[in-house]
C-alpha positions as CSV (number, residue, x, y, z in Angstrom):
1,M,0.0,0.0,0.0
2,A,1.4,3.3,-1.1
3,T,0.4,7.0,-0.9
4,V,0.2,8.3,-4.5
5,S,0.2,12.1,-5.1
6,V,-1.7,13.1,-8.2
7,V,-1.2,16.8,-9.3
8,F,-2.8,18.3,-12.4
9,G,-1.2,21.5,-13.8
10,N,0.7,23.2,-16.5
11,W,4.2,22.7,-18.0
12,H,6.8,25.4,-17.6
13,G,7.4,27.0,-20.9
14,K,11.2,26.8,-20.9
15,Q,12.0,24.0,-18.4
16,P,10.8,20.4,-18.1
17,V,8.9,20.9,-14.9
18,M,5.4,21.7,-13.8
19,S,5.0,25.4,-13.3
20,G,1.6,25.6,-11.8
21,R,-0.7,23.3,-9.8
22,N,-4.4,23.4,-10.6
23,Q,-5.7,20.5,-8.5
24,S,-4.1,17.8,-6.4
25,E,-5.0,14.8,-4.2
26,A,-3.5,11.8,-2.5
27,I,-4.7,8.3,-3.3
28,T,-4.0,5.2,-1.1
29,S,-3.2,2.4,-3.4
30,S,-4.3,-1.2,-2.9
31,G,-4.6,-4.6,-4.7
32,A,-7.6,-3.2,-6.6
33,S,-7.5,-0.4,-9.2
34,Q,-8.0,3.1,-7.5
35,T,-9.2,6.1,-9.5
36,S,-8.3,9.7,-8.9
37,S,-11.3,11.8,-8.0
38,N,-9.8,14.7,-9.9
39,T,-9.8,14.7,-13.7
40,G,-7.9,16.8,-16.2
41,T,-9.6,20.0,-17.2
42,T,-9.1,22.3,-20.2
43,S,-6.6,24.2,-18.1
44,D,-4.3,21.2,-17.5
45,D,-1.6,20.0,-19.9
46,C,0.2,17.6,-17.6
47,V,-0.2,15.4,-14.5
48,E,2.5,14.6,-12.0
49,V,2.3,11.3,-10.2
50,A,4.5,10.5,-7.2
51,T,4.6,7.4,-4.9
52,S,5.7,6.9,-1.3
53,G,5.6,3.7,0.6
54,G,5.6,1.2,-2.3
55,A,5.7,0.7,-6.0
56,V,2.5,1.2,-8.1
57,W,1.3,0.6,-11.7
58,V,-0.2,3.7,-13.2
59,T,-2.5,4.3,-16.2
60,V,-3.6,7.7,-17.5
61,D,-5.5,6.6,-20.6
62,G,-8.7,5.6,-18.9
63,T,-8.0,1.9,-18.7
64,T,-8.2,0.1,-15.4
65,A,-4.8,-0.2,-13.6
66,A,-3.5,-3.8,-13.4
67,A,-0.2,-5.3,-12.5
68,G,2.0,-5.4,-15.6
69,T,0.1,-2.7,-17.6
70,G,0.7,1.0,-17.9
71,F,3.7,2.5,-16.2
72,L,5.6,1.1,-13.2
73,L,6.6,3.8,-10.6
74,P,9.0,2.4,-8.0
75,D,8.7,3.6,-4.5
76,G,9.9,7.2,-4.1
77,T,9.7,8.2,-7.7
78,T,7.8,10.9,-9.7
79,R,6.7,10.9,-13.3
80,T,5.0,13.6,-15.3
81,F,2.5,12.6,-18.0
82,D,0.8,14.6,-20.8
83,A,-2.8,15.4,-19.7
84,G,-5.8,17.2,-20.9
85,F,-9.6,17.4,-20.5
86,G,-10.9,14.2,-19.1
87,T,-7.6,12.6,-18.1
88,V,-8.0,10.2,-15.2
89,V,-5.2,8.6,-13.2
90,K,-5.6,5.0,-12.0
91,V,-3.2,3.1,-9.7
92,I,-2.7,-0.4,-8.3
93,D,0.0,-1.9,-6.0
94,A,2.8,-3.5,-7.8
């Protein structure tokens, strides 16, 4: 079980980092797919996902998170994905 931070926002125009946070939440992962309650809006162009306390599998394309599918985030890592209107993050324990 990990705590997964999900932050929707905007890319920095000149650096490969998020420059502004529009909405954020923490999800507690488990052996079942968990879905973010926040979704991408027209103001969002990226979503940053970070994990603490365990590795997780992540999907951002609307599919259910499952072991071996999507992106593996090892414990203590952060990854930024393209996002837009309707983007949903789903996570499951690795």
